[in-house]
TIVO-2410 file (N, C-alpha, C; in nm, 3 decimals):
# residues 84
REC num residu      c1      c2      c3 atome chaine
REC   1      M   0.084  -0.116  -0.004     N      A
REC   1      M   0.000  -0.005  -0.006    CA      A
REC   1      M   0.083   0.122   0.005     C      A
REC   2      T   0.053   0.213  -0.089     N      A
REC   2      T   0.131   0.336  -0.094    CA      A
REC   2      T   0.070   0.443  -0.008     C      A
REC   3      I   0.150   0.538   0.044     N      A
REC   3      I   0.090   0.631   0.131    CA      A
REC   3      I   0.005   0.733   0.056     C      A
REC   4      E   0.035   0.767  -0.064     N      A
REC   4      E  -0.052   0.865  -0.139    CA      A
REC   4      E  -0.197   0.813  -0.167     C      A
REC   5      N  -0.214   0.686  -0.170     N      A
REC   5      N  -0.345   0.621  -0.194    CA      A
REC   5      N  -0.398   0.570  -0.071     C      A
REC   6      S  -0.357   0.602   0.039     N      A
REC   6      S  -0.402   0.538   0.168    CA      A
REC   6      S  -0.439   0.656   0.269     C      A
REC   7      V  -0.522   0.619   0.355     N      A
REC   7      V  -0.560   0.699   0.468    CA      A
REC   7      V  -0.532   0.634   0.592     C      A
REC   8      Y  -0.459   0.701   0.688     N      A
REC   8      Y  -0.424   0.648   0.813    CA      A
REC   8      Y  -0.524   0.694   0.916     C      A
REC   9      L  -0.592   0.593   0.978     N      A
REC   9      L  -0.685   0.628   1.078    CA      A
REC   9      L  -0.628   0.616   1.220     C      A
REC  10      E  -0.597   0.722   1.277     N      A
REC  10      E  -0.516   0.734   1.395    CA      A
REC  10      E  -0.588   0.670   1.514     C      A
REC  11      E  -0.716   0.688   1.521     N      A
REC  11      E  -0.805   0.638   1.638    CA      A
REC  11      E  -0.805   0.486   1.634     C      A
REC  12      D  -0.801   0.427   1.513     N      A
REC  12      D  -0.803   0.281   1.497    CA      A
REC  12      D  -0.673   0.219   1.481     C      A
REC  13      N  -0.573   0.303   1.460     N      A
REC  13      N  -0.437   0.255   1.433    CA      A
REC  13      N  -0.429   0.166   1.314     C      A
REC  14      V  -0.500   0.186   1.208     N      A
REC  14      V  -0.494   0.105   1.083    CA      A
REC  14      V  -0.482   0.205   0.961     C      A
REC  15      M  -0.428   0.142   0.853     N      A
REC  15      M  -0.417   0.217   0.729    CA      A
REC  15      M  -0.524   0.160   0.631     C      A
REC  16      V  -0.596   0.248   0.580     N      A
REC  16      V  -0.710   0.205   0.482    CA      A
REC  16      V  -0.678   0.249   0.337     C      A
REC  17      D  -0.680   0.153   0.249     N      A
REC  17      D  -0.655   0.175   0.111    CA      A
REC  17      D  -0.765   0.256   0.046     C      A
REC  18      N  -0.734   0.370  -0.015     N      A
REC  18      N  -0.835   0.462  -0.066    CA      A
REC  18      N  -0.838   0.457  -0.224     C      A
REC  19      H  -0.772   0.351  -0.281     N      A
REC  19      H  -0.753   0.344  -0.426    CA      A
REC  19      H  -0.867   0.252  -0.469     C      A
REC  20      K  -0.948   0.290  -0.566     N      A
REC  20      K  -1.053   0.209  -0.609    CA      A
REC  20      K  -1.056   0.190  -0.760     C      A
REC  21      L  -1.119   0.086  -0.807     N      A
REC  21      L  -1.124   0.045  -0.950    CA      A
REC  21      L  -1.242   0.135  -1.005     C      A
REC  22      H  -1.204   0.202  -1.120     N      A
REC  22      H  -1.304   0.293  -1.192    CA      A
REC  22      H  -1.261   0.308  -1.332     C      A
REC  23      L  -1.351   0.358  -1.418     N      A
REC  23      L  -1.328   0.391  -1.557    CA      A
REC  23      L  -1.232   0.497  -1.556     C      A
REC  24      S  -1.133   0.489  -1.652     N      A
REC  24      S  -1.032   0.595  -1.667    CA      A
REC  24      S  -1.097   0.717  -1.752     C      A
REC  25      T  -1.073   0.837  -1.703     N      A
REC  25      T  -1.122   0.948  -1.783    CA      A
REC  25      T  -0.996   1.009  -1.859     C      A
REC  26      D  -0.878   0.981  -1.810     N      A
REC  26      D  -0.757   1.027  -1.882    CA      A
REC  26      D  -0.704   0.942  -1.987     C      A
REC  27      D  -0.714   0.807  -1.968     N      A
REC  27      D  -0.645   0.714  -2.057    CA      A
REC  27      D  -0.754   0.618  -2.107     C      A
REC  28      R  -0.837   0.668  -2.204     N      A
REC  28      R  -0.944   0.590  -2.255    CA      A
REC  28      R  -0.935   0.592  -2.407     C      A
REC  29      K  -0.959   0.475  -2.459     N      A
REC  29      K  -0.976   0.455  -2.607    CA      A
REC  29      K  -1.123   0.440  -2.649     C      A
REC  30      I  -1.193   0.355  -2.569     N      A
REC  30      I  -1.340   0.332  -2.599    CA      A
REC  30      I  -1.417   0.378  -2.474     C      A
REC  31      L  -1.429   0.284  -2.382     N      A
REC  31      L  -1.498   0.317  -2.253    CA      A
REC  31      L  -1.417   0.353  -2.144     C      A
REC  32      G  -1.279   0.325  -2.146     N      A
REC  32      G  -1.195   0.349  -2.034    CA      A
REC  32      G  -1.170   0.236  -1.941     C      A
REC  33      V  -1.213   0.112  -1.984     N      A
REC  33      V  -1.201  -0.008  -1.899    CA      A
REC  33      V  -1.051  -0.043  -1.884     C      A
REC  34      C  -0.977  -0.063  -1.988     N      A
REC  34      C  -0.848  -0.105  -1.977    CA      A
REC  34      C  -0.752   0.007  -1.907     C      A
REC  35      G  -0.784   0.134  -1.938     N      A
REC  35      G  -0.707   0.244  -1.871    CA      A
REC  35      G  -0.738   0.237  -1.720     C      A
REC  36      G  -0.866   0.215  -1.681     N      A
REC  36      G  -0.902   0.208  -1.540    CA      A
REC  36      G  -0.830   0.083  -1.473     C      A
REC  37      I  -0.832  -0.022  -1.543     N      A
REC  37      I  -0.767  -0.129  -1.476    CA      A
REC  37      I  -0.614  -0.110  -1.461     C      A
REC  38      A  -0.558  -0.050  -1.565     N      A
REC  38      A  -0.417  -0.015  -1.564    CA      A
REC  38      A  -0.382   0.080  -1.444     C      A
REC  39      E  -0.464   0.181  -1.427     N      A
REC  39      E  -0.443   0.280  -1.330    CA      A
REC  39      E  -0.458   0.212  -1.193     C      A
REC  40      Y  -0.553   0.114  -1.165     N      A
REC  40      Y  -0.578   0.045  -1.045    CA      A
REC  40      Y  -0.459  -0.049  -1.011     C      A
REC  41      L  -0.402  -0.116  -1.114     N      A
REC  41      L  -0.289  -0.201  -1.090    CA      A
REC  41      L  -0.150  -0.130  -1.098     C      A
REC  42      N  -0.166  -0.004  -1.132     N      A
REC  42      N  -0.038   0.079  -1.154    CA      A
REC  42      N   0.065   0.023  -1.249     C      A
REC  43      I   0.011  -0.014  -1.369     N      A
REC  43      I   0.098  -0.063  -1.468    CA      A
REC  43      I   0.050   0.011  -1.608     C      A
REC  44      D   0.125  -0.014  -1.709     N      A
REC  44      D   0.106   0.059  -1.834    CA      A
REC  44      D  -0.024   0.008  -1.895     C      A
REC  45      S  -0.104   0.092  -1.955     N      A
REC  45      S  -0.237   0.054  -2.006    CA      A
REC  45      S  -0.217  -0.022  -2.130     C      A
REC  46      T  -0.103   0.003  -2.200     N      A
REC  46      T  -0.077  -0.075  -2.327    CA      A
REC  46      T  -0.078  -0.223  -2.297     C      A
REC  47      A  -0.013  -0.258  -2.188     N      A
REC  47      A   0.002  -0.405  -2.157    CA      A
REC  47      A  -0.135  -0.460  -2.128     C      A
REC  48      I  -0.225  -0.386  -2.060     N      A
REC  48      I  -0.356  -0.434  -2.035    CA      A
REC  48      I  -0.432  -0.450  -2.168     C      A
REC  49      R  -0.418  -0.350  -2.256     N      A
REC  49      R  -0.491  -0.355  -2.382    CA      A
REC  49      R  -0.449  -0.473  -2.467     C      A
REC  50      L  -0.318  -0.498  -2.465     N      A
REC  50      L  -0.260  -0.612  -2.549    CA      A
REC  50      L  -0.307  -0.743  -2.491     C      A
REC  51      L  -0.312  -0.752  -2.352     N      A
REC  51      L  -0.357  -0.883  -2.289    CA      A
REC  51      L  -0.504  -0.903  -2.321     C      A
REC  52      W  -0.580  -0.794  -2.317     N      A
REC  52      W  -0.732  -0.794  -2.351    CA      A
REC  52      W  -0.745  -0.848  -2.495     C      A
REC  53      V  -0.677  -0.794  -2.585     N      A
REC  53      V  -0.684  -0.828  -2.730    CA      A
REC  53      V  -0.650  -0.974  -2.740     C      A
REC  54      V  -0.539  -1.017  -2.689     N      A
REC  54      V  -0.497  -1.167  -2.695    CA      A
REC  54      V  -0.607  -1.259  -2.635     C      A
REC  55      V  -0.654  -1.223  -2.520     N      A
REC  55      V  -0.767  -1.306  -2.454    CA      A
REC  55      V  -0.885  -1.305  -2.541     C      A
REC  56      T  -0.919  -1.189  -2.598     N      A
REC  56      T  -1.047  -1.182  -2.679    CA      A
REC  56      T  -1.028  -1.262  -2.799     C      A
REC  57      V  -0.907  -1.260  -2.869     N      A
REC  57      V  -0.895  -1.332  -2.994    CA      A
REC  57      V  -0.889  -1.479  -2.967     C      A
REC  58      F  -0.825  -1.531  -2.861     N      A
REC  58      F  -0.817  -1.664  -2.832    CA      A
REC  58      F  -0.951  -1.731  -2.773     C      A
REC  59      T  -1.039  -1.646  -2.725     N      A
REC  59      T  -1.164  -1.702  -2.674    CA      A
REC  59      T  -1.278  -1.688  -2.779     C      A
REC  60      G  -1.248  -1.646  -2.899     N      A
REC  60      G  -1.354  -1.641  -2.997    CA      A
REC  60      G  -1.426  -1.509  -3.009     C      A
REC  61      F  -1.368  -1.400  -2.964     N      A
REC  61      F  -1.418  -1.266  -2.968    CA      A
REC  61      F  -1.540  -1.237  -2.879     C      A
REC  62      I  -1.644  -1.321  -2.876     N      A
REC  62      I  -1.761  -1.295  -2.807    CA      A
REC  62      I  -1.746  -1.287  -2.650     C      A
REC  63      P  -1.676  -1.376  -2.589     N      A
REC  63      P  -1.655  -1.363  -2.442    CA      A
REC  63      P  -1.575  -1.231  -2.400     C      A
REC  64      G  -1.469  -1.202  -2.486     N      A
REC  64      G  -1.390  -1.091  -2.448    CA      A
REC  64      G  -1.466  -0.958  -2.473     C      A
REC  65      M  -1.538  -0.949  -2.584     N      A
REC  65      M  -1.623  -0.831  -2.604    CA      A
REC  65      M  -1.742  -0.815  -2.502     C      A
REC  66      L  -1.799  -0.920  -2.465     N      A
REC  66      L  -1.892  -0.919  -2.365    CA      A
REC  66      L  -1.848  -0.875  -2.223     C      A
REC  67      A  -1.736  -0.932  -2.195     N      A
REC  67      A  -1.663  -0.892  -2.066    CA      A
REC  67      A  -1.636  -0.742  -2.067     C      A
REC  68      Y  -1.578  -0.691  -2.186     N      A
REC  68      Y  -1.552  -0.557  -2.187    CA      A
REC  68      Y  -1.665  -0.460  -2.177     C      A
REC  69      L  -1.775  -0.497  -2.250     N      A
REC  69      L  -1.900  -0.419  -2.236    CA      A
REC  69      L  -1.964  -0.427  -2.098     C      A
REC  70      I  -1.959  -0.536  -2.036     N      A
REC  70      I  -2.014  -0.553  -1.897    CA      A
REC  70      I  -1.933  -0.467  -1.798     C      A
REC  71      A  -1.801  -0.480  -1.813     N      A
REC  71      A  -1.716  -0.400  -1.721    CA      A
REC  71      A  -1.730  -0.253  -1.751     C      A
REC  72      G  -1.747  -0.210  -1.871     N      A
REC  72      G  -1.774  -0.074  -1.907    CA      A
REC  72      G  -1.907  -0.014  -1.841     C      A
REC  73      F  -2.002  -0.098  -1.830     N      A
REC  73      F  -2.122  -0.053  -1.758    CA      A
REC  73      F  -2.128  -0.063  -1.618     C      A
REC  74      V  -2.054  -0.166  -1.566     N      A
REC  74      V  -2.051  -0.197  -1.420    CA      A
REC  74      V  -1.953  -0.106  -1.342     C      A
REC  75      M  -1.828  -0.077  -1.400     N      A
REC  75      M  -1.731  -0.002  -1.328    CA      A
REC  75      M  -1.778   0.143  -1.319     C      A
REC  76      P  -1.760   0.200  -1.206     N      A
REC  76      P  -1.812   0.340  -1.189    CA      A
REC  76      P  -1.705   0.437  -1.254     C      A
REC  77      S  -1.753   0.562  -1.291     N      A
REC  77      S  -1.671   0.660  -1.348    CA      A
REC  77      S  -1.605   0.731  -1.224     C      A
REC  78      R  -1.482   0.786  -1.252     N      A
REC  78      R  -1.414   0.854  -1.141    CA      A
REC  78      R  -1.472   0.991  -1.130     C      A
REC  79      D  -1.498   1.037  -1.011     N      A
REC  79      D  -1.545   1.165  -0.992    CA      A
REC  79      D  -1.431   1.263  -1.020     C      A
REC  80      K  -1.464   1.356  -1.106     N      A
REC  80      K  -1.363   1.447  -1.158    CA      A
REC  80      K  -1.310   1.545  -1.050     C      A
REC  81      N  -1.381   1.555  -0.940     N      A
REC  81      N  -1.340   1.647  -0.836    CA      A
REC  81      N  -1.244   1.576  -0.735     C      A
REC  82      I  -1.236   1.450  -0.745     N      A
REC  82      I  -1.140   1.381  -0.658    CA      A
REC  82      I  -1.011   1.336  -0.730     C      A
REC  83      K  -0.905   1.376  -0.671     N      A
REC  83      K  -0.775   1.343  -0.735    CA      A
REC  83      K  -0.720   1.233  -0.660     C      A
REC  84      D  -0.661   1.129  -0.737     N      A
REC  84      D  -0.595   1.014  -0.682    CA      A
REC  84      D  -0.462   1.046  -0.633     C      A
***
């Protein structure tokens, strides 16, 4: 857990992760799913996109496309007023 994405609760003496999975507003090509996953995992979005394409091709296109569309509608958008 990194300090910039966490909140330290002094009264409970615990550190809470404040980093959540969301659609990317900065790094999006279609819906922002791959960009959001890359931001959440803190890795390059190109790697996520390539992995998604490979999985989609090898599963016969339909499962990968369905998973992308479902993720696009299920994942929340990031509030533009909140900075990570």
